[in-house]
Structure formats: C-alpha cells, structure tokens
PyMOL commands that place a pseudoatom at each C-alpha (Angstrom):
pseudoatom trace, name=CA, resn=MET, resi=1, chain=A, elem=C, hetatm=0, pos=[-16.851, 325.107, 66.044]
pseudoatom trace, name=CA, resn=SER, resi=2, chain=A, elem=C, hetatm=0, pos=[-18.839, 323.999, 62.998]
pseudoatom trace, name=CA, resn=ARG, resi=3, chain=A, elem=C, hetatm=0, pos=[-18.812, 325.856, 59.693]
pseudoatom trace, name=CA, resn=LEU, resi=4, chain=A, elem=C, hetatm=0, pos=[-22.370, 327.027, 60.388]
pseudoatom trace, name=CA, resn=GLU, resi=5, chain=A, elem=C, hetatm=0, pos=[-21.341, 328.393, 63.787]
pseudoatom trace, name=CA, resn=LYS, resi=6, chain=A, elem=C, hetatm=0, pos=[-18.372, 330.193, 62.224]
pseudoatom trace, name=CA, resn=LEU, resi=7, chain=A, elem=C, hetatm=0, pos=[-20.591, 331.754, 59.583]
pseudoatom trace, name=CA, resn=GLN, resi=8, chain=A, elem=C, hetatm=0, pos=[-23.122, 332.825, 62.201]
pseudoatom trace, name=CA, resn=SER, resi=9, chain=A, elem=C, hetatm=0, pos=[-20.279, 334.402, 64.171]
pseudoatom trace, name=CA, resn=PHE, resi=10, chain=A, elem=C, hetatm=0, pos=[-19.183, 336.345, 61.066]
pseudoatom trace, name=CA, resn=LEU, resi=11, chain=A, elem=C, hetatm=0, pos=[-22.773, 337.508, 60.532]
pseudoatom trace, name=CA, resn=GLU, resi=12, chain=A, elem=C, hetatm=0, pos=[-22.982, 338.740, 64.125]
pseudoatom trace, name=CA, resn=GLN, resi=13, chain=A, elem=C, hetatm=0, pos=[-19.910, 340.861, 63.442]
pseudoatom trace, name=CA, resn=ASP, resi=14, chain=A, elem=C, hetatm=0, pos=[-21.394, 342.257, 60.236]
pseudoatom trace, name=CA, resn=PRO, resi=15, chain=A, elem=C, hetatm=0, pos=[-25.182, 341.758, 59.990]
pseudoatom trace, name=CA, resn=ASN, resi=16, chain=A, elem=C, hetatm=0, pos=[-25.249, 343.463, 56.588]
pseudoatom trace, name=CA, resn=ASP, resi=17, chain=A, elem=C, hetatm=0, pos=[-22.860, 341.004, 54.930]
pseudoatom trace, name=CA, resn=SER, resi=18, chain=A, elem=C, hetatm=0, pos=[-24.962, 339.481, 52.160]
pseudoatom trace, name=CA, resn=PHE, resi=19, chain=A, elem=C, hetatm=0, pos=[-22.347, 336.898, 51.217]
pseudoatom trace, name=CA, resn=THR, resi=20, chain=A, elem=C, hetatm=0, pos=[-22.182, 335.503, 54.756]
pseudoatom trace, name=CA, resn=ARG, resi=21, chain=A, elem=C, hetatm=0, pos=[-25.981, 335.337, 55.012]
pseudoatom trace, name=CA, resn=TYR, resi=22, chain=A, elem=C, hetatm=0, pos=[-26.042, 333.564, 51.631]
pseudoatom trace, name=CA, resn=ALA, resi=23, chain=A, elem=C, hetatm=0, pos=[-23.384, 331.104, 52.806]
pseudoatom trace, name=CA, resn=ILE, resi=24, chain=A, elem=C, hetatm=0, pos=[-25.466, 330.344, 55.904]
pseudoatom trace, name=CA, resn=GLY, resi=25, chain=A, elem=C, hetatm=0, pos=[-28.447, 329.591, 53.675]
pseudoatom trace, name=CA, resn=LEU, resi=26, chain=A, elem=C, hetatm=0, pos=[-26.294, 327.288, 51.574]
pseudoatom trace, name=CA, resn=GLU, resi=27, chain=A, elem=C, hetatm=0, pos=[-25.085, 325.524, 54.710]
pseudoatom trace, name=CA, resn=TYR, resi=28, chain=A, elem=C, hetatm=0, pos=[-28.652, 324.907, 55.876]
pseudoatom trace, name=CA, resn=ALA, resi=29, chain=A, elem=C, hetatm=0, pos=[-29.601, 323.663, 52.400]
pseudoatom trace, name=CA, resn=SER, resi=30, chain=A, elem=C, hetatm=0, pos=[-26.663, 321.251, 52.373]
pseudoatom trace, name=CA, resn=MET, resi=31, chain=A, elem=C, hetatm=0, pos=[-27.897, 319.931, 55.732]
pseudoatom trace, name=CA, resn=LYS, resi=32, chain=A, elem=C, hetatm=0, pos=[-31.353, 319.430, 54.127]
pseudoatom trace, name=CA, resn=ASP, resi=33, chain=A, elem=C, hetatm=0, pos=[-32.818, 321.913, 56.633]
pseudoatom trace, name=CA, resn=HIS, resi=34, chain=A, elem=C, hetatm=0, pos=[-34.935, 323.578, 53.970]
pseudoatom trace, name=CA, resn=ASP, resi=35, chain=A, elem=C, hetatm=0, pos=[-37.061, 325.550, 56.439]
pseudoatom trace, name=CA, resn=ALA, resi=36, chain=A, elem=C, hetatm=0, pos=[-33.983, 327.243, 57.930]
pseudoatom trace, name=CA, resn=ALA, resi=37, chain=A, elem=C, hetatm=0, pos=[-32.501, 327.749, 54.452]
pseudoatom trace, name=CA, resn=ILE, resi=38, chain=A, elem=C, hetatm=0, pos=[-35.720, 329.365, 53.206]
pseudoatom trace, name=CA, resn=LYS, resi=39, chain=A, elem=C, hetatm=0, pos=[-35.859, 331.624, 56.258]
pseudoatom trace, name=CA, resn=THR, resi=40, chain=A, elem=C, hetatm=0, pos=[-32.241, 332.677, 55.715]
pseudoatom trace, name=CA, resn=PHE, resi=41, chain=A, elem=C, hetatm=0, pos=[-32.632, 333.261, 51.965]
pseudoatom trace, name=CA, resn=GLU, resi=42, chain=A, elem=C, hetatm=0, pos=[-35.873, 335.206, 52.539]
pseudoatom trace, name=CA, resn=GLU, resi=43, chain=A, elem=C, hetatm=0, pos=[-34.074, 337.382, 55.105]
pseudoatom trace, name=CA, resn=LEU, resi=44, chain=A, elem=C, hetatm=0, pos=[-31.314, 337.987, 52.572]
pseudoatom trace, name=CA, resn=ARG, resi=45, chain=A, elem=C, hetatm=0, pos=[-33.819, 338.850, 49.874]
pseudoatom trace, name=CA, resn=GLY, resi=46, chain=A, elem=C, hetatm=0, pos=[-35.450, 341.322, 52.258]
pseudoatom trace, name=CA, resn=LYS, resi=47, chain=A, elem=C, hetatm=0, pos=[-32.112, 342.975, 53.053]
pseudoatom trace, name=CA, resn=ASP, resi=48, chain=A, elem=C, hetatm=0, pos=[-30.499, 342.773, 49.602]
pseudoatom trace, name=CA, resn=ALA, resi=49, chain=A, elem=C, hetatm=0, pos=[-33.062, 342.123, 46.875]
pseudoatom trace, name=CA, resn=ASN, resi=50, chain=A, elem=C, hetatm=0, pos=[-30.375, 342.465, 44.203]
pseudoatom trace, name=CA, resn=TYR, resi=51, chain=A, elem=C, hetatm=0, pos=[-28.266, 339.547, 45.450]
pseudoatom trace, name=CA, resn=VAL, resi=52, chain=A, elem=C, hetatm=0, pos=[-29.086, 337.488, 42.371]
pseudoatom trace, name=CA, resn=ALA, resi=53, chain=A, elem=C, hetatm=0, pos=[-27.806, 334.080, 43.528]
pseudoatom trace, name=CA, resn=THR, resi=54, chain=A, elem=C, hetatm=0, pos=[-30.374, 334.087, 46.325]
pseudoatom trace, name=CA, resn=TYR, resi=55, chain=A, elem=C, hetatm=0, pos=[-33.245, 333.489, 43.931]
pseudoatom trace, name=CA, resn=TYR, resi=56, chain=A, elem=C, hetatm=0, pos=[-31.821, 330.301, 42.454]
pseudoatom trace, name=CA, resn=GLN, resi=57, chain=A, elem=C, hetatm=0, pos=[-31.114, 328.785, 45.865]
pseudoatom trace, name=CA, resn=LEU, resi=58, chain=A, elem=C, hetatm=0, pos=[-34.366, 329.966, 47.435]
pseudoatom trace, name=CA, resn=ALA, resi=59, chain=A, elem=C, hetatm=0, pos=[-36.437, 328.586, 44.568]
pseudoatom trace, name=CA, resn=GLY, resi=60, chain=A, elem=C, hetatm=0, pos=[-34.540, 325.315, 44.812]
pseudoatom trace, name=CA, resn=CYS, resi=61, chain=A, elem=C, hetatm=0, pos=[-35.434, 325.028, 48.494]
pseudoatom trace, name=CA, resn=TYR, resi=62, chain=A, elem=C, hetatm=0, pos=[-39.091, 325.678, 47.747]
pseudoatom trace, name=CA, resn=ARG, resi=63, chain=A, elem=C, hetatm=0, pos=[-38.860, 323.033, 45.051]
pseudoatom trace, name=CA, resn=GLU, resi=64, chain=A, elem=C, hetatm=0, pos=[-37.333, 320.524, 47.475]
pseudoatom trace, name=CA, resn=LYS, resi=65, chain=A, elem=C, hetatm=0, pos=[-40.211, 321.163, 49.863]
pseudoatom trace, name=CA, resn=GLY, resi=66, chain=A, elem=C, hetatm=0, pos=[-42.704, 320.509, 47.069]
pseudoatom trace, name=CA, resn=ASP, resi=67, chain=A, elem=C, hetatm=0, pos=[-43.944, 324.104, 46.826]
pseudoatom trace, name=CA, resn=LYS, resi=68, chain=A, elem=C, hetatm=0, pos=[-43.868, 324.401, 43.051]
pseudoatom trace, name=CA, resn=ALA, resi=69, chain=A, elem=C, hetatm=0, pos=[-45.847, 327.669, 43.027]
pseudoatom trace, name=CA, resn=LYS, resi=70, chain=A, elem=C, hetatm=0, pos=[-43.367, 329.448, 45.322]
pseudoatom trace, name=CA, resn=ALA, resi=71, chain=A, elem=C, hetatm=0, pos=[-40.443, 328.005, 43.372]
pseudoatom trace, name=CA, resn=GLU, resi=72, chain=A, elem=C, hetatm=0, pos=[-41.906, 329.282, 40.094]
pseudoatom trace, name=CA, resn=GLU, resi=73, chain=A, elem=C, hetatm=0, pos=[-42.636, 332.717, 41.558]
pseudoatom trace, name=CA, resn=THR, resi=74, chain=A, elem=C, hetatm=0, pos=[-39.084, 332.944, 42.927]
pseudoatom trace, name=CA, resn=TYR, resi=75, chain=A, elem=C, hetatm=0, pos=[-37.436, 331.855, 39.676]
pseudoatom trace, name=CA, resn=LYS, resi=76, chain=A, elem=C, hetatm=0, pos=[-39.467, 334.447, 37.736]
pseudoatom trace, name=CA, resn=LEU, resi=77, chain=A, elem=C, hetatm=0, pos=[-38.586, 337.231, 40.158]
pseudoatom trace, name=CA, resn=GLY, resi=78, chain=A, elem=C, hetatm=0, pos=[-34.941, 336.177, 40.039]
pseudoatom trace, name=CA, resn=ILE, resi=79, chain=A, elem=C, hetatm=0, pos=[-34.958, 336.382, 36.247]
pseudoatom trace, name=CA, resn=LYS, resi=80, chain=A, elem=C, hetatm=0, pos=[-36.237, 339.969, 36.459]
pseudoatom trace, name=CA, resn=VAL, resi=81, chain=A, elem=C, hetatm=0, pos=[-33.618, 340.920, 39.051]
pseudoatom trace, name=CA, resn=ALA, resi=82, chain=A, elem=C, hetatm=0, pos=[-30.825, 339.274, 37.053]
pseudoatom trace, name=CA, resn=ARG, resi=83, chain=A, elem=C, hetatm=0, pos=[-31.854, 341.036, 33.849]
pseudoatom trace, name=CA, resn=SER, resi=84, chain=A, elem=C, hetatm=0, pos=[-32.067, 344.364, 35.696]
pseudoatom trace, name=CA, resn=ALA, resi=85, chain=A, elem=C, hetatm=0, pos=[-28.509, 343.778, 36.905]
pseudoatom trace, name=CA, resn=ASN, resi=86, chain=A, elem=C, hetatm=0, pos=[-27.509, 342.819, 33.341]
pseudoatom trace, name=CA, resn=ASP, resi=87, chain=A, elem=C, hetatm=0, pos=[-26.464, 339.405, 34.664]
pseudoatom trace, name=CA, resn=LEU, resi=88, chain=A, elem=C, hetatm=0, pos=[-27.556, 337.460, 31.622]
pseudoatom trace, name=CA, resn=HIS, resi=89, chain=A, elem=C, hetatm=0, pos=[-25.737, 334.295, 32.672]
pseudoatom trace, name=CA, resn=ALA, resi=90, chain=A, elem=C, hetatm=0, pos=[-27.692, 334.125, 35.936]
pseudoatom trace, name=CA, resn=ALA, resi=91, chain=A, elem=C, hetatm=0, pos=[-30.907, 334.976, 34.101]
pseudoatom trace, name=CA, resn=SER, resi=92, chain=A, elem=C, hetatm=0, pos=[-30.358, 332.064, 31.712]
pseudoatom trace, name=CA, resn=GLU, resi=93, chain=A, elem=C, hetatm=0, pos=[-29.613, 329.668, 34.596]
pseudoatom trace, name=CA, resn=LEU, resi=94, chain=A, elem=C, hetatm=0, pos=[-32.780, 330.771, 36.365]
pseudoatom trace, name=CA, resn=GLN, resi=95, chain=A, elem=C, hetatm=0, pos=[-34.766, 330.371, 33.137]
pseudoatom trace, name=CA, resn=ALA, resi=96, chain=A, elem=C, hetatm=0, pos=[-33.376, 326.870, 32.624]
pseudoatom trace, name=CA, resn=ALA, resi=97, chain=A, elem=C, hetatm=0, pos=[-34.356, 325.926, 36.174]
pseudoatom trace, name=CA, resn=LEU, resi=98, chain=A, elem=C, hetatm=0, pos=[-37.827, 327.373, 35.620]
pseudoatom trace, name=CA, resn=ASP, resi=99, chain=A, elem=C, hetatm=0, pos=[-38.182, 325.421, 32.368]
pseudoatom trace, name=CA, resn=GLU, resi=100, chain=A, elem=C, hetatm=0, pos=[-37.123, 322.253, 34.186]
pseudoatom trace, name=CA, resn=LEU, resi=101, chain=A, elem=C, hetatm=0, pos=[-39.663, 322.960, 36.921]
pseudoatom trace, name=CA, resn=ASP, resi=102, chain=A, elem=C, hetatm=0, pos=[-42.391, 323.205, 34.301]
pseudoatom trace, name=CA, resn=GLU, resi=103, chain=A, elem=C, hetatm=0, pos=[-41.415, 319.744, 33.055]
pseudoatom trace, name=CA, resn=ASP, resi=104, chain=A, elem=C, hetatm=0, pos=[-41.944, 318.180, 36.499]
for i in range(1, 104): cmd.bond("trace and resi %d" % i, "trace and resi %d" % (i + 1))
show_as sticks, trace
zoom trace
C-alpha cells in the first residue's frame, strides 16, 4: 500500500481530520499532480478555513500551474487568516512568498 493509499484510508476513517487531508495534498504535490493537490487543498480550505498551512501549499500549486492571479489571491487570504490566528511566523512566510511571486 502506497503512502497516498494509507493516507486516504486514514481520511476514510476520519473525514474531518484536517492534518490527514493536508498530508494527502502534500503527497499529490510531491507527485507533481497539481490538479489533485489543488482539489485536496481547496476541499481542506472549505472544511477548515483556519488551517493556515493550506494557503502556502495551495498558492504554491497555483503558482506551479502558472496561475499567478490565483496564487496571489491565495497568499493574501492566507496572510489574513494567519494574522487572525496570531500566527505571525506563517504570515511572514506567506508575505515572503507573495513578494517573491511579484518579482516573477
């Protein structure tokens, strides 16, 4: 059984587990399956909008696909969510990624 299959099995057992859904998105991204990663991260964002790490990864997938506008929108939203959660480290990482995107 692959890591992806194991993670999907865990998610079946607990469909509300944000960490497992996030890990599935990361697995798809590592496989360069950006469409599946985006779908997974968007599902996570819909279920748990405060899962801050989602925004960085989701924006990165949009960036890899060449959708700069969606990447920028996602980074900006992630910055707001991170600041609301008082996660200033994540907010600064998202801001740095957004700044780098602007340089492209």
